[in-house]
DOLO-588078 format. One line per field, with one value per residue: residue number from 0; residue in three letters; x, y, z negated of N, C-alpha, C, CB in turn. Coordinates in Angstrom, 3 decimals, decimal comma. Glycine has a CB too. Example, Ala and Ser with C-alpha at 12.3 -4.5 7.8 and 13.67 -1.06 7.14 Angstrom:
% residues 2
pos <- [0_1]
code <- [ALA_SER]
n.x <- [13,190_12,850]
n.y <- [-5,690_-2,250]
n.z <- [-7,800_-7,080]
ca.x <- [12,300_13,670]
ca.y <- [-4,500_-1,060]
ca.z <- [-7,800_-7,140]
c.x <- [13,200_12,900]
c.y <- [-3,300_0,030]
c.z <- [-7,800_-7,870]
cb.x <- [11,308_14,084]
cb.y <- [-4,473_-0,598]
cb.z <- [-9,046_-5,725]
END
This chain:
% residues 68
pos <- [0_1_2_3_4_5_6_7_8_9_10_11_12_13_14_15_16_17_18_19_20_21_22_23_24_25_26_27_28_29_30_31_32_33_34_35_36_37_38_39_40_41_42_43_44_45_46_47_48_49_50_51_52_53_54_55_56_57_58_59_60_61_62_63_64_65_66_67]
code <- [MET_ASN_LEU_ALA_ASP_PHE_ASP_ASP_PRO_ILE_LEU_GLN_GLU_ARG_ASN_GLY_ARG_LYS_PRO_VAL_TYR_ILE_ASP_ARG_VAL_LEU_VAL_SER_ASP_PHE_ILE_GLU_PHE_CYS_ARG_THR_ALA_ASN_LYS_ASP_PRO_HIS_SER_VAL_ALA_GLU_TYR_LEU_LEU_LYS_LEU_GLY_ILE_HIS_THR_ALA_ASN_LYS_ASP_ASP_VAL_CYS_ILE_ASP_ILE_ASN_ASN_LEU]
n.x <- [19,917_16,586_14,185_11,661_11,857_12,929_12,769_10,983_10,221_8,867_7,386_5,768_4,287_2,866_1,501_-1,397_-2,598_-3,773_-2,608_-3,386_-4,084_-3,448_-3,781_-0,817_-0,528_-2,570_-1,817_0,550_-0,548_-2,118_-0,137_1,182_-0,972_-1,256_1,180_1,101_-1,018_0,149_-0,129_-0,220_0,057_-0,909_-2,810_-4,590_-5,552_-6,694_-8,611_-10,258_-11,208_-12,622_-14,528_-15,781_-16,869_-18,664_-20,403_-21,690_-24,355_-25,271_-25,820_-24,896_-21,941_-19,025_-15,622_-13,157_-10,233_-8,456_-8,715_-7,991]
n.y <- [-3,606_-3,884_-1,489_-2,145_-4,380_-3,683_-3,700_-1,743_-0,517_1,870_2,455_0,258_0,519_2,893_2,417_2,650_4,355_7,494_10,731_12,059_15,027_15,998_17,625_18,400_18,067_16,356_14,142_13,494_12,812_10,724_8,828_8,351_7,204_4,880_3,686_3,169_1,279_-0,626_-0,994_-0,908_2,153_2,698_0,599_1,077_3,745_3,253_1,452_3,077_5,044_3,385_2,469_4,740_5,650_3,479_3,406_5,757_6,642_5,228_5,089_3,531_2,838_1,011_0,893_-1,509_-1,667_-3,548_-6,055_-5,250]
n.z <- [25,040_24,160_23,430_22,640_21,260_18,840_15,367_13,509_10,538_9,667_12,006_12,124_9,766_10,277_12,499_14,508_12,684_11,352_10,254_7,060_5,304_2,106_-0,998_-2,748_-5,632_-6,225_-4,806_-6,204_-8,611_-7,861_-6,966_-9,390_-10,719_-9,262_-9,700_-12,529_-12,555_-11,052_-8,279_-4,609_-2,970_-0,432_0,095_-1,985_-1,222_1,295_0,408_-1,348_0,447_2,364_0,504_-0,241_2,193_2,915_0,714_0,457_0,122_-2,214_-5,643_-7,751_-7,963_-8,544_-9,117_-8,870_-9,912_-10,766_-9,266_-6,763]
ca.x <- [19,036_15,238_13,658_10,356_12,125_13,406_11,947_10,988_9,247_8,006_6,403_4,810_3,424_2,022_0,855_-2,856_-3,024_-3,604_-2,153_-4,411_-3,483_-4,090_-3,056_0,412_-0,713_-3,491_-1,066_1,458_-1,399_-2,603_1,030_1,268_-2,010_-0,897_2,356_0,663_-1,810_1,021_-0,736_0,345_-0,699_-1,570_-3,972_-5,665_-6,177_-7,623_-9,884_-11,081_-11,800_-13,655_-15,580_-16,558_-17,593_-19,754_-21,369_-22,044_-25,683_-25,512_-25,519_-24,216_-20,780_-18,038_-14,330_-12,558_-8,860_-7,636_-8,949_-7,593]
ca.y <- [-3,563_-3,503_-0,809_-2,693_-5,393_-3,052_-3,829_-0,416_-0,617_2,938_2,377_-0,838_1,107_3,963_2,044_2,671_5,195_8,911_11,455_12,737_15,987_16,046_18,502_17,677_17,709_15,224_13,049_13,020_12,183_9,406_8,014_7,918_6,246_3,522_3,186_2,575_0,124_-1,589_-1,254_-0,304_3,350_2,625_-0,267_1,835_4,758_2,623_0,814_4,096_5,607_2,584_2,374_6,070_5,718_2,494_3,481_7,249_6,750_4,467_5,711_2,654_2,253_0,653_0,687_-2,525_-1,536_-4,784_-6,863_-4,662]
ca.z <- [23,988_24,429_22,384_22,242_20,331_17,610_14,205_12,854_9,410_9,704_13,115_11,790_8,611_10,833_13,833_14,365_11,624_11,561_9,034_6,270_4,529_0,805_-1,957_-3,340_-6,932_-6,120_-4,334_-7,274_-9,599_-7,200_-6,934_-10,747_-10,999_-8,608_-10,441_-13,761_-12,173_-10,251_-6,920_-3,429_-2,737_0,936_-0,160_-2,842_-0,479_2,198_-0,334_-1,763_1,640_2,824_-0,457_-0,176_3,479_2,968_-0,279_0,230_-0,296_-3,317_-6,891_-8,701_-7,317_-9,496_-8,556_-9,649_-9,571_-11,090_-8,229_-5,549]
c.x <- [17,579_14,596_12,272_10,581_12,695_12,418_12,072_9,884_8,324_6,967_5,379_3,840_2,483_1,320_-0,652_-3,463_-2,821_-3,197_-3,295_-3,626_-4,192_-3,228_-1,973_0,321_-1,712_-2,646_-0,053_0,690_-1,809_-1,269_1,359_0,306_-1,714_0,229_1,920_-0,255_-1,138_0,394_-0,037_-0,553_-1,460_-2,905_-5,021_-6,235_-7,133_-8,805_-10,836_-11,869_-12,933_-14,870_-16,494_-17,421_-18,841_-20,618_-21,669_-23,406_-26,128_-25,105_-24,778_-22,959_-19,685_-16,770_-13,600_-11,102_-8,003_-7,731_-8,513_-6,296]
c.y <- [-3,157_-2,805_-1,310_-3,832_-4,984_-3,222_-2,676_-0,508_0,653_2,972_1,298_-0,299_2,140_3,600_1,960_3,569_6,640_9,587_12,104_13,732_16,175_16,935_17,739_17,317_16,469_13,933_12,627_12,358_10,776_8,324_7,413_6,950_4,865_2,811_2,484_1,299_-0,960_-2,058_-0,360_0,884_3,258_1,814_0,488_2,927_4,270_2,045_1,885_4,776_4,725_2,499_3,640_6,133_4,758_2,593_5,010_7,395_6,057_5,255_4,869_2,036_2,179_0,241_-0,286_-2,539_-2,734_-5,816_-6,487_-5,353]
c.z <- [24,398_23,238_21,814_21,161_18,938_16,486_13,370_11,737_9,386_10,808_12,705_10,685_9,326_12,031_13,648_13,367_11,996_10,242_8,384_5,448_3,304_-0,053_-2,622_-4,802_-7,033_-5,698_-5,415_-8,319_-9,131_-7,282_-8,368_-11,189_-10,416_-9,293_-11,780_-13,594_-11,470_-9,077_-5,870_-3,109_-1,424_0,727_-0,886_-2,104_0,470_1,529_-0,681_-0,644_2,228_1,838_-0,320_1,125_3,441_1,828_-0,606_-0,217_-1,535_-4,640_-7,833_-8,182_-8,472_-8,765_-9,453_-9,184_-9,769_-10,035_-6,831_-5,012]
cb.x <- [19,582_14,446_13,576_9,574_13,012_13,676_12,257_10,690_10,028_8,764_7,115_5,600_4,383_2,788_1,409_-3,294_-2,301_-4,898_-1,091_-5,283_-3,359_-4,271_-3,997_1,650_-1,195_-4,671_-0,383_2,266_-2,642_-3,120_2,205_1,183_-3,310_-0,488_3,347_-0,063_-2,855_1,416_-2,326_0,447_0,210_-0,570_-3,587_-5,097_-5,244_-6,962_-9,500_-10,295_-10,718_-13,100_-14,982_-15,528_-16,611_-19,254_-20,885_-21,878_-26,444_-24,775_-26,703_-25,117_-20,291_-18,544_-13,565_-13,287_-8,321_-8,072_-10,203_-7,395]
cb.y <- [-2,655_-4,701_0,519_-3,264_-6,281_-1,581_-5,010_0,811_-0,768_4,058_2,019_-2,180_1,877_5,129_0,636_1,398_4,857_9,530_12,500_11,731_17,179_14,617_19,090_18,539_18,923_15,557_13,409_14,140_13,054_9,733_8,857_8,978_6,753_3,709_4,386_3,628_0,527_-2,771_-0,960_-1,325_4,555_1,878_-1,503_2,422_5,528_1,594_0,026_5,034_5,818_1,255_2,232_7,348_5,325_1,130_2,685_8,106_6,335_3,162_6,145_1,588_3,155_-0,453_2,010_-3,916_-0,487_-5,413_-7,071_-3,160]
cb.z <- [22,996_24,820_22,802_23,538_20,956_17,835_13,455_13,938_8,009_9,757_14,537_11,278_7,371_11,118_14,395_14,069_10,363_12,123_9,345_5,361_5,213_0,173_-3,017_-3,181_-7,690_-5,039_-3,021_-7,879_-9,865_-5,450_-6,393_-11,569_-10,471_-7,124_-10,744_-14,544_-11,382_-11,020_-6,927_-2,225_-2,742_2,081_-0,952_-4,159_0,172_2,951_-1,716_-2,462_2,677_3,102_-1,904_-0,203_4,685_3,056_-1,514_1,497_0,701_-3,159_-7,506_-9,124_-6,003_-10,405_-8,397_-9,485_-10,294_-12,406_-8,242_-5,755]
END
């Protein structure tokens, strides 16, 4: 068996990513928010980080969670 051929979903999810440490209360609130909005937490977190990075100097930022 070649280990490179092994289909590991955790490896695929974490490949190319780095850990981010966040307060556990904030994480539980975030997970609940994603659950009520019926969205994937990874997608929402990446979207919010990209939005924050690319719009740091703009005052009129609107987050459209429905189209995420």
